[in-house]
C-alpha positions as a Markdown table, in Angstrom:
| # | Residue | x | y | z |
|---|---|---|---|---|
| 1 | Met | -8.6 | -12.1 | 28.8 |
| 2 | Ala | -7.5 | -15.7 | 27.9 |
| 3 | Ser | -4.1 | -16.1 | 26.2 |
| 4 | Val | -4.9 | -19.5 | 24.7 |
| 5 | Leu | -8.3 | -20.9 | 23.4 |
| 6 | Tyr | -8.4 | -24.6 | 22.5 |
| 7 | Gly | -4.7 | -24.4 | 21.7 |
| 8 | Ile | -5.0 | -21.3 | 19.5 |
| 9 | Thr | -3.1 | -18.2 | 20.5 |
| 10 | Arg | -4.2 | -14.7 | 19.8 |
| 11 | Glu | -1.2 | -14.4 | 17.3 |
| 12 | Lys | -2.1 | -17.5 | 15.3 |
| 13 | Leu | -5.8 | -16.4 | 15.2 |
| 14 | Tyr | -5.0 | -12.9 | 13.9 |
| 15 | Leu | -2.3 | -14.0 | 11.4 |
| 16 | Thr | -4.7 | -16.7 | 10.0 |
| 17 | Gly | -7.5 | -14.2 | 9.7 |
| 18 | Tyr | -5.2 | -11.5 | 8.2 |
| 19 | Gly | -3.8 | -14.0 | 5.7 |
| 20 | Ile | -7.3 | -15.0 | 4.6 |
| 21 | Val | -8.5 | -11.4 | 4.3 |
| 22 | Leu | -5.3 | -10.6 | 2.4 |
| 23 | Leu | -5.8 | -13.6 | 0.0 |
| 24 | Gly | -9.4 | -12.5 | -0.7 |
| 25 | Ser | -8.2 | -8.9 | -1.3 |
| 26 | Leu | -5.4 | -10.1 | -3.6 |
| 27 | Leu | -7.8 | -12.2 | -5.7 |
| 28 | Thr | -9.8 | -9.0 | -6.6 |
| 29 | Thr | -6.7 | -7.6 | -8.2 |
| 30 | Thr | -6.1 | -10.7 | -10.4 |
| 31 | Met | -7.8 | -12.2 | -13.4 |
| 32 | Phe | -8.9 | -15.3 | -11.5 |
| 33 | Lys | -12.7 | -15.1 | -11.7 |
| 34 | Ile | -14.0 | -17.3 | -8.9 |
| 35 | Pro | -17.6 | -16.3 | -8.0 |
| 36 | Tyr | -18.0 | -15.1 | -4.4 |
| 37 | Ala | -14.6 | -16.4 | -3.3 |
| 38 | Pro | -13.0 | -13.0 | -2.5 |
| 39 | Lys | -16.0 | -11.8 | -0.5 |
| 40 | Leu | -16.3 | -15.1 | 1.4 |
| 41 | Leu | -12.6 | -15.2 | 2.2 |
| 42 | Ile | -12.6 | -11.6 | 3.4 |
| 43 | Leu | -15.7 | -12.3 | 5.6 |
| 44 | Leu | -14.2 | -15.4 | 7.1 |
| 45 | Gly | -10.9 | -13.7 | 7.8 |
| 46 | Leu | -12.6 | -10.7 | 9.3 |
| 47 | Leu | -14.6 | -13.0 | 11.6 |
| 48 | Leu | -11.4 | -14.5 | 12.9 |
| 49 | Ile | -9.9 | -11.1 | 13.5 |
| 50 | Ile | -12.9 | -9.9 | 15.4 |
| 51 | Ser | -13.0 | -13.1 | 17.4 |
| 52 | Lys | -9.4 | -12.4 | 18.4 |
| 53 | Met | -10.3 | -8.9 | 19.5 |
| 54 | Leu | -13.3 | -10.0 | 21.5 |
| 55 | Trp | -11.8 | -13.0 | 23.2 |
| 56 | Phe | -8.1 | -12.3 | 23.6 |
| 57 | Asp | -7.6 | -8.5 | 23.7 |
| 58 | Ser | -8.1 | -6.2 | 26.7 |
| 59 | Tyr | -8.4 | -2.5 | 26.4 |
| 60 | Ile | -8.0 | 0.6 | 28.5 |
| 61 | Tyr | -10.7 | 3.3 | 28.4 |
| 62 | Arg | -8.7 | 5.4 | 26.0 |
| 63 | Glu | -8.3 | 2.5 | 23.5 |
| 64 | Val | -12.0 | 1.7 | 23.8 |
| 65 | Phe | -12.9 | 5.3 | 23.0 |
| 66 | Leu | -10.5 | 5.8 | 20.1 |
| 67 | Gly | -11.4 | 2.4 | 18.6 |
| 68 | Ser | -15.1 | 3.2 | 18.9 |
| 69 | Val | -14.6 | 6.6 | 17.2 |
| 70 | Val | -12.7 | 5.2 | 14.3 |
| 71 | Cys | -15.2 | 2.3 | 13.9 |
| 72 | Leu | -18.0 | 4.7 | 14.0 |
| 73 | Leu | -16.3 | 6.8 | 11.3 |
| 74 | Gly | -15.9 | 3.7 | 9.2 |
| 75 | Ala | -19.6 | 2.9 | 9.6 |
| 76 | Leu | -20.6 | 6.4 | 8.6 |
| 77 | Ile | -18.3 | 6.3 | 5.6 |
| 78 | Phe | -20.0 | 3.0 | 4.6 |
| 79 | Phe | -23.4 | 4.6 | 5.1 |
| 80 | Phe | -22.7 | 7.5 | 2.8 |
| 81 | Thr | -20.6 | 5.7 | 0.2 |
| 82 | Arg | -21.8 | 2.1 | 0.3 |
| 83 | Glu | -18.1 | 1.1 | 0.2 |
| 84 | Ile | -16.8 | -1.3 | 2.9 |
| 85 | Asp | -13.1 | -0.9 | 2.1 |
| 86 | Phe | -12.4 | 1.9 | 4.7 |
| 87 | Leu | -14.1 | 0.0 | 7.5 |
| 88 | Leu | -12.4 | -3.3 | 6.5 |
| 89 | Tyr | -8.9 | -1.7 | 6.8 |
| 90 | Val | -9.8 | -0.1 | 10.1 |
| 91 | Leu | -10.9 | -3.5 | 11.6 |
| 92 | Val | -7.8 | -5.3 | 10.3 |
| 93 | Leu | -5.7 | -2.4 | 11.7 |
| 94 | Leu | -7.3 | -2.4 | 15.2 |
| 95 | Gly | -7.1 | -6.2 | 15.3 |
| 96 | Ala | -3.3 | -6.1 | 15.0 |
| 97 | Lys | -3.0 | -4.9 | 18.6 |
| 98 | Gly | -0.3 | -6.9 | 20.3 |
| 99 | Ile | 0.7 | -8.8 | 17.2 |
| 100 | Ser | 4.3 | -9.0 | 16.0 |
| 101 | Phe | 4.6 | -6.6 | 13.1 |
| 102 | Arg | 7.4 | -8.6 | 11.6 |
| 103 | Lys | 5.2 | -11.6 | 11.4 |
| 104 | Ile | 2.4 | -9.6 | 9.8 |
| 105 | Ile | 4.9 | -8.5 | 7.1 |
| 106 | Lys | 6.0 | -12.1 | 6.7 |
| 107 | Val | 2.4 | -13.2 | 6.0 |
| 108 | Phe | 2.1 | -10.3 | 3.6 |
| 109 | Val | 5.3 | -11.3 | 1.7 |
| 110 | Leu | 4.3 | -15.0 | 1.6 |
| 111 | Met | 0.7 | -14.3 | 0.3 |
| 112 | Asn | 1.9 | -11.8 | -2.3 |
| 113 | Cys | 4.7 | -14.1 | -3.5 |
| 114 | Met | 2.2 | -16.9 | -3.9 |
| 115 | Thr | -0.4 | -14.8 | -5.6 |
| 116 | Leu | 2.0 | -13.1 | -8.0 |
| 117 | Phe | 3.7 | -16.5 | -8.9 |
| 118 | Leu | 0.4 | -18.3 | -9.5 |
| 119 | Ser | -1.0 | -15.3 | -11.5 |
| 120 | Phe | 2.2 | -15.0 | -13.6 |
| 121 | Val | 2.3 | -18.8 | -14.4 |
| 122 | Ala | -1.4 | -19.0 | -15.0 |
| 123 | Ser | -1.3 | -16.1 | -17.5 |
| 124 | Arg | 1.7 | -17.7 | -19.3 |
| 125 | Leu | -0.2 | -21.0 | -19.6 |
| 126 | Asp | -3.4 | -19.2 | -20.7 |
| 127 | Val | -5.3 | -20.4 | -17.7 |
| 128 | Ile | -6.2 | -16.8 | -17.1 |
| 129 | Glu | -6.0 | -13.9 | -19.5 |
| 130 | Asp | -2.8 | -11.8 | -19.7 |
| 131 | Leu | -4.2 | -8.4 | -20.5 |
| 132 | Val | -1.8 | -6.8 | -22.9 |
| 133 | Tyr | -2.5 | -3.1 | -23.5 |
| 134 | Val | -1.0 | -1.2 | -26.4 |
| 135 | Asp | 0.1 | 2.4 | -25.8 |
| 136 | Arg | 1.0 | 4.8 | -28.6 |
| 137 | Ala | 3.1 | 7.6 | -27.2 |
| 138 | Gly | 5.5 | 8.5 | -29.9 |
| 139 | Tyr | 6.0 | 4.8 | -30.6 |
| 140 | Val | 4.0 | 1.6 | -30.0 |
| 141 | Phe | 4.8 | -0.5 | -27.0 |
| 142 | Glu | 2.9 | -3.3 | -25.1 |
| 143 | Arg | 2.1 | -3.3 | -21.4 |
| 144 | Asn | 1.7 | -6.7 | -19.8 |
| 145 | Ser | -0.4 | -7.3 | -16.8 |
| 146 | Phe | 0.8 | -10.9 | -16.0 |
| 147 | Gly | -2.5 | -12.1 | -14.7 |
| 148 | Met | -3.4 | -8.9 | -12.9 |
| 149 | Val | -6.3 | -6.6 | -13.9 |
| 150 | Tyr | -3.9 | -3.9 | -15.2 |
| 151 | Pro | -0.1 | -3.4 | -15.6 |
| 152 | Thr | 0.0 | -0.8 | -12.8 |
| 153 | Asn | -1.5 | -3.3 | -10.4 |
| 154 | Phe | 1.3 | -5.8 | -11.1 |
| 155 | Ala | 3.9 | -3.1 | -10.7 |
| 156 | Ala | 2.3 | -1.9 | -7.4 |
| 157 | His | 2.3 | -5.4 | -6.0 |
| 158 | Ile | 6.0 | -5.7 | -6.9 |
| 159 | Cys | 6.8 | -2.3 | -5.3 |
| 160 | Phe | 5.1 | -3.1 | -1.9 |
| 161 | Leu | 6.5 | -6.6 | -1.9 |
| 162 | Met | 10.0 | -5.2 | -2.4 |
| 163 | Leu | 9.4 | -2.9 | 0.5 |
| 164 | Gly | 8.3 | -5.7 | 2.7 |
| 165 | Ile | 11.3 | -7.9 | 1.9 |
| 166 | Leu | 13.8 | -5.2 | 2.4 |
| 167 | Tyr | 12.2 | -4.2 | 5.7 |
| 168 | Leu | 12.5 | -7.7 | 6.9 |
| 169 | Leu | 16.1 | -8.0 | 5.8 |
| 170 | Gly | 17.1 | -4.8 | 7.6 |
| 171 | Asp | 20.8 | -4.9 | 8.6 |
| 172 | Lys | 21.1 | -8.1 | 6.6 |
| 173 | Ile | 20.6 | -6.3 | 3.3 |
| 174 | Lys | 23.4 | -7.1 | 0.9 |
| 175 | Lys | 24.3 | -5.4 | -2.4 |
| 176 | Phe | 23.1 | -8.5 | -4.1 |
| 177 | His | 19.6 | -8.0 | -2.7 |
| 178 | Leu | 19.4 | -4.5 | -4.0 |
| 179 | Leu | 20.8 | -5.7 | -7.4 |
| 180 | Cys | 18.0 | -8.2 | -7.6 |
| 181 | Cys | 15.5 | -5.5 | -6.8 |
| 182 | Phe | 17.0 | -3.3 | -9.5 |
| 183 | Ile | 16.8 | -6.1 | -12.1 |
| 184 | Leu | 13.2 | -6.7 | -11.0 |
| 185 | Met | 12.5 | -3.0 | -11.5 |
| 186 | Ile | 14.0 | -3.1 | -15.0 |
| 187 | Phe | 11.8 | -6.2 | -15.8 |
| 188 | Val | 8.7 | -4.4 | -14.7 |
| 189 | Tyr | 9.6 | -1.3 | -16.7 |
| 190 | Ala | 10.4 | -3.3 | -19.8 |
| 191 | Phe | 7.2 | -5.3 | -19.8 |
| 192 | Cys | 4.7 | -3.1 | -18.0 |
| 193 | His | 6.0 | 0.4 | -18.8 |
| 194 | Thr | 4.8 | 1.7 | -15.4 |
| 195 | Arg | 7.1 | 4.6 | -15.2 |
| 196 | Leu | 5.9 | 6.1 | -11.9 |
| 197 | Asp | 5.8 | 2.8 | -10.0 |
| 198 | Cys | 9.3 | 2.0 | -11.2 |
| 199 | Gly | 10.3 | 5.5 | -10.0 |
| 200 | Cys | 9.1 | 4.6 | -6.5 |
| 201 | Met | 11.1 | 1.3 | -6.7 |
| 202 | Leu | 14.2 | 3.2 | -7.7 |
| 203 | Ile | 13.8 | 5.6 | -4.8 |
| 204 | Ala | 13.4 | 2.7 | -2.4 |
| 205 | Ile | 16.6 | 1.0 | -3.7 |
| 206 | Leu | 18.6 | 4.2 | -3.3 |
| 207 | Ala | 17.1 | 5.0 | 0.1 |
| 208 | Phe | 18.0 | 1.5 | 1.4 |
| 209 | Ser | 21.5 | 1.9 | 0.0 |
| 210 | Val | 21.8 | 5.1 | 2.0 |
| 211 | Cys | 20.6 | 3.3 | 5.1 |
| 212 | Arg | 23.3 | 0.7 | 4.6 |
| 213 | Gly | 25.9 | 3.4 | 4.2 |
| 214 | Trp | 26.7 | 2.6 | 0.6 |
| 215 | Leu | 26.0 | 6.0 | -0.8 |
| 216 | Lys | 28.3 | 8.7 | 0.5 |
| 217 | Thr | 28.8 | 12.4 | 0.0 |
| 218 | Asn | 32.3 | 13.6 | 0.6 |
| 219 | Gly | 33.0 | 10.6 | 2.8 |
| 220 | Phe | 30.0 | 11.3 | 4.9 |
| 221 | Lys | 27.8 | 8.2 | 5.6 |
| 222 | Cys | 24.3 | 9.5 | 5.1 |
| 223 | Ser | 22.7 | 6.6 | 7.0 |
| 224 | Asn | 24.1 | 8.0 | 10.3 |
| 225 | Gly | 23.7 | 11.6 | 9.3 |
| 226 | Val | 21.2 | 14.4 | 8.6 |
| 227 | Met | 18.7 | 12.4 | 6.5 |
| 228 | Ile | 17.8 | 9.8 | 9.2 |
| 229 | Ala | 17.8 | 12.5 | 11.9 |
| 230 | Phe | 15.5 | 14.6 | 9.7 |
| 231 | Phe | 13.1 | 11.7 | 9.1 |
| 232 | Lys | 13.0 | 10.8 | 12.8 |
| 233 | Lys | 11.9 | 14.3 | 13.7 |
| 234 | Tyr | 9.8 | 15.4 | 10.8 |
| 235 | Gly | 8.9 | 12.3 | 8.8 |
| 236 | Met | 5.4 | 12.0 | 10.1 |
| 237 | Tyr | 4.6 | 15.3 | 8.3 |
| 238 | Ile | 5.8 | 14.1 | 4.9 |
| 239 | Met | 2.6 | 12.5 | 3.9 |
| 240 | Pro | 0.3 | 15.4 | 4.8 |
| 241 | Leu | 2.8 | 17.7 | 3.0 |
| 242 | Phe | 2.8 | 15.6 | -0.1 |
| 243 | Ala | -1.0 | 15.5 | 0.0 |
| 244 | Phe | -1.3 | 19.3 | 0.3 |
| 245 | Val | 1.1 | 19.9 | -2.5 |
| 246 | Ile | -0.3 | 17.5 | -5.1 |
| 247 | Met | -3.9 | 18.4 | -4.4 |
| 248 | Gly | -3.0 | 22.1 | -4.4 |
| 249 | Leu | -1.3 | 21.7 | -7.8 |
| 250 | Ala | -4.4 | 19.8 | -9.1 |
| 251 | Tyr | -6.7 | 22.6 | -7.8 |
| 252 | Ile | -4.7 | 25.4 | -9.6 |
| 253 | Tyr | -4.0 | 23.3 | -12.7 |
| 254 | Thr | -4.5 | 25.0 | -16.0 |
| 255 | Pro | -3.1 | 23.8 | -19.4 |
| 256 | Asp | -2.2 | 27.4 | -20.1 |
| 257 | Asn | 0.6 | 27.3 | -17.5 |
| 258 | Phe | 3.7 | 25.7 | -19.1 |
| 259 | Ile | 5.2 | 24.4 | -15.9 |
| 260 | Leu | 1.9 | 22.8 | -14.7 |
| 261 | Lys | 1.3 | 21.4 | -18.2 |
| 262 | Glu | 4.7 | 19.7 | -18.3 |
| 263 | Leu | 4.3 | 18.4 | -14.7 |
| 264 | Asn | 0.9 | 17.1 | -15.7 |
| 265 | Asn | 2.5 | 15.2 | -18.6 |
| 266 | Ile | 5.2 | 13.8 | -16.3 |
| 267 | Leu | 2.5 | 12.6 | -13.9 |
| 268 | Ser | 0.5 | 11.0 | -16.7 |
| 269 | Gln | -2.4 | 13.5 | -16.6 |
| 270 | Arg | -2.9 | 13.2 | -12.8 |
| 271 | Leu | -3.2 | 17.0 | -12.3 |
| 272 | Asn | -5.7 | 17.3 | -15.1 |
| 273 | Leu | -7.9 | 14.5 | -13.8 |
| 274 | Gly | -7.5 | 15.7 | -10.2 |
| 275 | His | -8.6 | 19.2 | -11.2 |
| 276 | Lys | -11.7 | 17.7 | -12.9 |
| 277 | Gly | -12.5 | 15.7 | -9.8 |
| 278 | Leu | -12.3 | 18.7 | -7.5 |
| 279 | Leu | -14.6 | 20.7 | -9.9 |
| 280 | Asp | -17.2 | 17.9 | -10.4 |
| 281 | Tyr | -17.5 | 16.5 | -6.9 |
| 282 | Pro | -17.9 | 18.5 | -3.6 |
| 283 | Val | -15.6 | 17.7 | -0.7 |
| 284 | Thr | -17.6 | 16.2 | 2.1 |
| 285 | Leu | -17.0 | 15.0 | 5.7 |
| 286 | Phe | -17.8 | 11.3 | 5.2 |
| 287 | Gly | -17.3 | 10.8 | 1.5 |
| 288 | Gln | -19.6 | 9.9 | -1.3 |
| 289 | His | -20.1 | 7.2 | -3.9 |
| 290 | Ile | -18.1 | 8.1 | -7.0 |
| 291 | Lys | -18.2 | 5.9 | -10.2 |
| 292 | Phe | -14.7 | 6.0 | -11.5 |
| 293 | Leu | -14.2 | 5.0 | -15.1 |
| 294 | Gly | -10.8 | 3.6 | -15.6 |
| 295 | Asn | -8.9 | 0.9 | -17.4 |
| 296 | Gly | -8.4 | -2.7 | -16.3 |
| 297 | Gly | -10.0 | -6.1 | -16.2 |
| 298 | Thr | -10.8 | -6.2 | -19.9 |
| 299 | Leu | -9.4 | -5.4 | -23.3 |
| 300 | Ala | -12.8 | -4.3 | -24.7 |
| 301 | Pro | -12.8 | -0.9 | -26.3 |
| 302 | Phe | -13.3 | 1.9 | -23.7 |
| 303 | Ser | -16.4 | 3.7 | -24.9 |
| 304 | Gln | -16.9 | 6.2 | -22.0 |
| 305 | Val | -14.9 | 9.2 | -20.9 |
| 306 | Tyr | -12.0 | 8.1 | -18.8 |
| 307 | Phe | -12.1 | 9.4 | -15.2 |
| 308 | Phe | -10.0 | 8.0 | -12.5 |
| 309 | Ile | -8.1 | 9.6 | -9.6 |
| 310 | Asp | -4.8 | 7.8 | -9.1 |
| 311 | Cys | -3.4 | 10.0 | -6.3 |
| 312 | Ser | -4.2 | 8.2 | -3.1 |
| 313 | Tyr | -4.8 | 11.4 | -1.1 |
| 314 | Gln | -7.3 | 12.9 | -3.5 |
| 315 | Asn | -8.9 | 9.5 | -4.0 |
| 316 | Ile | -9.4 | 9.1 | -0.3 |
| 317 | Leu | -10.6 | 12.7 | 0.1 |
| 318 | Met | -13.2 | 12.3 | -2.6 |
| 319 | Arg | -14.4 | 8.8 | -1.6 |
| 320 | Tyr | -14.1 | 8.8 | 2.2 |
| 321 | Gly | -14.3 | 12.5 | 2.9 |
| 322 | Val | -12.2 | 14.9 | 5.0 |
| 323 | Leu | -12.5 | 12.8 | 8.1 |
| 324 | Gly | -11.4 | 9.7 | 6.3 |
| 325 | Leu | -8.3 | 11.4 | 5.0 |
| 326 | Leu | -7.6 | 12.8 | 8.4 |
| 327 | Ala | -7.8 | 9.3 | 9.9 |
| 328 | Val | -5.3 | 8.0 | 7.4 |
| 329 | Phe | -2.9 | 10.8 | 8.4 |
| 330 | Leu | -3.3 | 10.0 | 12.1 |
| 331 | Phe | -2.6 | 6.3 | 11.5 |
| 332 | Asn | 0.4 | 7.3 | 9.5 |
| 333 | Arg | 1.6 | 9.6 | 12.3 |
| 334 | Ser | 1.1 | 6.8 | 14.9 |
| 335 | Ala | 3.2 | 4.4 | 12.7 |
| 336 | Trp | 6.0 | 7.0 | 12.4 |
| 337 | Lys | 6.1 | 7.6 | 16.2 |
| 338 | Lys | 6.5 | 3.9 | 16.9 |
| 339 | Cys | 9.1 | 3.4 | 14.2 |
| 340 | Thr | 11.7 | 6.1 | 14.9 |
| 341 | Asp | 14.2 | 3.5 | 16.2 |
| 342 | Asn | 14.1 | 1.5 | 12.9 |
| 343 | Lys | 15.6 | 3.4 | 10.0 |
| 344 | Tyr | 14.4 | 0.8 | 7.5 |
| 345 | Met | 10.8 | 1.3 | 8.5 |
| 346 | Leu | 11.3 | 5.1 | 8.2 |
| 347 | Val | 12.4 | 4.5 | 4.6 |
| 348 | Val | 9.4 | 2.3 | 3.9 |
| 349 | Leu | 7.0 | 5.0 | 5.2 |
| 350 | Val | 8.7 | 7.7 | 3.1 |
| 351 | Val | 8.3 | 5.5 | -0.1 |
| 352 | Val | 4.7 | 4.8 | 0.8 |
| 353 | Ala | 4.1 | 8.5 | 1.2 |
| 354 | Ile | 5.7 | 9.1 | -2.2 |
| 355 | Asn | 3.7 | 6.3 | -3.8 |
| 356 | Gly | 0.5 | 7.9 | -2.5 |
| 357 | Val | 1.1 | 10.8 | -4.8 |
| 358 | Val | 1.1 | 8.7 | -8.0 |
| 359 | Ala | -1.0 | 5.6 | -7.1 |
| 360 | His | -4.2 | 4.9 | -5.2 |
| 361 | His | -3.2 | 1.9 | -3.1 |
| 362 | Ile | -2.0 | 3.3 | 0.3 |
| 363 | Trp | -5.4 | 2.4 | 2.0 |
| 364 | Glu | -5.8 | -1.0 | 0.4 |
| 365 | Ile | -5.1 | -4.2 | 2.3 |
| 366 | Ala | -3.9 | -6.0 | -0.8 |
| 367 | Tyr | -1.0 | -3.5 | -1.2 |
| 368 | Asn | -0.1 | -1.6 | 1.9 |
| 369 | Pro | 0.3 | -3.4 | 5.3 |
| 370 | Phe | 2.6 | -0.8 | 6.8 |
| 371 | Phe | 0.0 | 1.3 | 8.5 |
| 372 | Leu | -0.6 | -1.8 | 10.7 |
| 373 | Ala | 2.5 | -0.8 | 12.6 |
| 374 | Ser | 0.4 | 1.9 | 14.3 |
| 375 | Thr | -1.3 | -0.8 | 16.4 |
| 376 | Ala | 1.0 | -3.9 | 16.1 |
| 377 | Phe | 3.9 | -4.8 | 18.3 |
| 378 | Leu | 7.2 | -3.7 | 16.9 |
| 379 | Asp | 10.0 | -6.2 | 17.6 |
| 380 | Arg | 12.7 | -3.6 | 18.4 |
| 381 | Glu | 15.1 | -6.1 | 19.7 |
| 382 | Asn | 15.1 | -7.9 | 16.3 |
| 383 | Ala | 15.6 | -5.3 | 13.7 |
| 384 | Ser | 17.0 | -7.6 | 11.1 |
| 385 | Phe | 16.5 | -11.2 | 10.1 |
| 386 | Thr | 18.6 | -14.0 | 8.7 |
| 387 | Cys | 18.3 | -15.3 | 5.2 |
| 388 | Asn | 17.2 | -18.7 | 6.3 |
| 389 | Tyr | 14.1 | -19.2 | 4.1 |
| 390 | Arg | 12.4 | -21.7 | 6.5 |
| 391 | Glu | 12.8 | -19.3 | 9.3 |
| 392 | Phe | 11.5 | -16.5 | 7.1 |
| 393 | Phe | 8.1 | -18.1 | 6.8 |
| 394 | Val | 7.9 | -20.1 | 10.0 |
| 395 | Lys | 9.6 | -18.4 | 12.9 |
């Protein structure tokens, strides 16, 4: 296959396509209402990615077979659900073959920073609506969305953006960086009141502190100890374990059990809603179309019965079926196996697995780029990067 086409390299073509797809996906999470723009951007970016795959990439028979199987799975899921998101993520993931993963994350960080900044400023200037929800849980407090469709969406963007930046910093992480992350987490909690998302951010900050050797137990540096060794060997099983536990708890949930009732309250009714979902919808191989009724996008009074599955694992199982969830686990396993030499990426994948318990974003392009590590090229020789901001976005 050609390495350059009219001066365009495979890497430039993919990163351009990925950036355009990402921008279109990000727009769907904001209050910018531009007719047809997200769909057209996603279609254009996807065409560039597919062009890169057809013109630049070469495949061995095993890659052709596996790629065909997962694309067929995506097509079948689309047929049964009429939802394109699963197949879209699969195509973006397969297209990342041979592309620097660090550069993919740099594009992700750049596009997220730009979208969050513009949404935040536009909402402050009343260019777009800042949806402010009022919760009454013992006391009244406001939850700001800052230009996103819901406060939890803003918090999730911040969480995954934080993971992307800390991954890129690697060995260059300073205490100042983690302090900035902590202050950002406090800001999100104070204005968005997204308790569970902020919990994931706190876990990430503590885990990166361990990796840098700043948290010690009896003088033992955990970053070189049991925790990292454990993650290297068994980390790929963390996500399926979390999925089994949270869905098992949802299945057996009953308000008569004090422990399950308290856990359900801690998880903001996720066990109760998960139990309802498992009772009302059958588990299928290729998924089904489910009309979730959740908050977001408007402040109009909610007149219907709320039903939304926030847990990524059950959300994927119900929408994309058993085979869809199994495919997610396999891509996660592939990413783990490729990243065992990078402790910072191991931390990222652990936090992503934890986030999947409380949020529904792990298989959404706008939020989680880290599964792309399963097919992208990992720059093992460059595990950290300098804080030169021009180099951050250009090199």
